[in-house]
C-alpha positions in Angstrom: 61.8 170.9 135.4 64.2 168.6 133.5 65.8 171.7 132.0 66.3 173.3 135.4 67.9 170.1 136.7 70.2 170.1 133.7 71.3 173.7 134.3 71.9 172.9 137.9 74.1 169.9 137.0 76.1 171.9 134.5 76.6 174.7 137.1 77.7 172.2 139.7 80.3 170.7 137.3 81.7 174.2 136.4 81.9 175.0 140.1 83.8 171.9 140.9 86.2 172.5 137.9 86.8 176.0 139.2 87.6 174.9 142.7 89.9 172.0 141.7 91.5 173.0 138.5 91.9 176.7 138.2 94.1 177.1 141.3 96.5 174.5 139.8 96.6 176.4 136.4 97.4 179.6 138.3 100.2 177.9 140.2 101.6 176.5 137.0 101.7 179.9 135.3 103.4 181.4 138.3 106.1 178.7 138.2 106.5 178.8 134.4 105.6 175.2 134.0 103.2 175.8 131.2 105.9 177.3 129.1 108.4 174.6 130.0 106.0 171.9 128.9 105.8 173.3 125.4 106.5 170.6 122.9 109.1 172.6 121.1 111.1 173.0 124.3 111.5 169.2 124.6 114.7 167.6 123.4 115.9 164.0 123.1 115.9 162.3 126.5 113.3 164.7 127.9 115.8 167.5 128.6 114.2 170.9 128.6 115.9 173.8 126.8 114.7 177.4 127.0 115.6 178.1 123.4 113.5 175.2 122.0 116.5 174.1 119.9 117.1 170.3 119.6 120.1 168.8 121.4 121.6 165.8 119.6 124.2 165.1 122.2 127.8 165.9 122.9 130.0 166.7 119.9 133.0 164.3 119.7 136.3 165.2 121.2 139.1 166.0 118.8 142.8 166.9 118.8 144.1 168.5 115.6 146.7 171.1 114.4 145.5 174.4 113.0 146.9 176.7 110.3 149.3 178.3 112.8 150.8 175.0 113.9 148.9 175.1 117.2 147.3 172.0 118.8 143.6 172.6 119.0 141.1 170.5 120.8 137.3 170.8 121.4 138.2 172.3 124.8 139.5 175.4 122.9 135.9 176.0 122.0 134.6 175.5 125.5 132.3 178.4 126.4 131.9 179.3 122.7 129.1 178.7 120.2 130.8 177.5 117.0 130.1 176.1 113.5 132.1 173.2 112.1 132.6 172.0 108.6 134.6 169.4 106.7 136.4 170.6 103.6 139.7 170.5 101.7 141.6 173.4 100.2 141.8 172.0 96.6 138.1 171.1 96.4 136.8 172.3 93.0 133.1 171.9 93.8 131.2 172.7 97.0 134.1 173.7 99.4 134.5 177.3 98.0 130.8 177.9 98.6 131.0 176.4 102.1 134.1 178.6 102.9 132.3 181.6 101.5 129.3 181.0 103.8 131.6 180.5 106.8 133.1 183.9 105.9 129.6 185.3 106.1 129.2 183.9 109.6 132.6 185.3 110.5 131.4 188.7 109.3 128.0 188.4 111.0 129.5 187.7 114.4 132.7 189.7 114.0 134.1 190.8 117.4 132.1 188.3 119.4 134.7 186.4 121.4 132.1 183.8 122.3 131.7 182.7 118.7 134.1 180.5 116.7 134.5 178.5 113.5 136.1 175.1 112.8 137.2 173.9 109.4 138.6 170.4 109.3 140.4 169.2 106.1 139.7 165.7 104.7 142.9 165.9 102.6 145.6 166.2 105.3 148.3 164.9 103.0 148.1 168.1 101.0 146.6 170.4 103.6 149.5 170.9 106.0 149.4 173.8 108.5 151.4 175.9 106.0 148.9 175.1 103.2 146.0 175.8 105.4 147.6 179.1 106.5 147.9 180.2 102.9 144.3 179.1 102.2 143.0 181.0 105.3 144.9 184.2 104.2 143.6 183.7 100.6 139.9 183.5 101.5 140.0 186.2 104.3 140.1 184.4 107.6 140.6 187.1 110.3 138.9 185.7 113.4 141.3 184.3 116.0 138.6 181.8 116.8 138.5 180.3 113.3 140.8 177.3 113.2 141.5 175.4 110.0 142.7 172.0 111.1 144.6 169.0 109.9 145.7 165.6 111.3 145.9 162.0 110.3 143.4 161.0 107.5 142.0 158.0 109.2 141.5 160.0 112.4 139.7 162.7 110.6 137.5 160.3 108.6 136.5 158.6 111.8 135.7 162.0 113.3 133.5 162.9 110.4 131.7 159.6 109.7 131.5 158.1 113.1 131.8 161.1 115.4 129.6 163.6 113.7 127.9 161.2 111.3 128.7 163.7 108.5 129.9 161.9 105.3 133.5 162.1 104.1 135.2 159.7 101.7 137.6 159.3 98.8 136.9 159.1 95.1 139.0 157.2 92.4 138.1 160.0 90.0 140.5 162.8 90.6 138.5 165.2 88.5 136.5 166.3 91.6 139.6 166.5 93.7 139.6 162.9 94.7 137.3 163.3 97.7 133.6 163.6 98.4 131.8 165.0 101.5 128.6 166.5 102.6 127.9 170.2 102.5 126.5 170.3 106.1 127.4 172.6 109.0 127.3 171.4 112.6 126.2 173.9 115.2 127.7 173.4 118.7 126.7 175.3 121.8 128.8 176.6 124.7 128.6 173.3 126.5 129.8 171.3 123.5 126.4 170.0 122.5 125.4 169.6 118.8 122.2 171.7 118.5 119.7 172.4 115.7 116.2 173.7 114.9 113.3 171.6 113.9 111.5 171.4 110.6 107.9 172.3 110.0 106.8 168.8 111.2 108.7 169.2 114.4 111.6 166.9 113.5 115.2 168.0 114.2 117.2 168.9 111.2 120.4 168.0 113.2 122.7 169.7 110.7 122.4 172.9 108.6 122.7 173.2 104.8 126.0 175.0 104.4 125.4 175.7 100.7 122.0 177.4 100.6 121.0 180.9 101.6 118.2 179.5 103.6 120.5 177.2 105.6 122.8 180.1 106.4 119.9 182.4 107.4 118.7 179.6 109.7 122.0 179.0 111.3 122.6 182.7 111.9 119.3 182.9 113.7 120.1 179.9 115.9 123.7 181.1 116.6 122.1 184.3 118.1 119.8 182.2 120.3 122.6 180.0 121.6 124.9 183.1 122.3 122.2 184.3 124.6 121.7 181.0 126.5 
């Protein structure tokens, strides 16, 4: 008798669950709310993004001069997905590799007018528009959406260190070119937001490794995602 009462109780609970909960689940599936609530689709501030990529926030505004002597601002990249680096043309260490990887991105998205590249020098005293034009021609820049830019040193250092939080500084030792900086790439979406994937623990990487094959493979995948957003 006790067993029968137990079965009846369990059956009653299941019946109530079915009546109260299942219709709500069906409704959520219809509305797509279950997918939207996925942890990987959540970004800082609770904003939901269909791609699942993290949004750090708006990239800082800038006004600089490119290799063709043209004034370029962040608005020139509006509606485009773009990758940004800090470098200098006489860098003997990491910059050649970073430039080479930017060239790989140029090649991978060749012909896509919604993709761009931004290279900002941290040695503007040397890297005039003329020097940057020569450097661009030397390494093989062909995209009209790849701007190599220069400006005032203090302005550029503030843009790197305070705007993007990507390190750039000077060195007393001239053997390494007199400057030091990170080898990171920033990925910016069509709306001017800095975006990134998350690591295996679910933490945003924020910036991509511009020196490693893995970093370039990752940013290529995420550029494709953002181009479709």
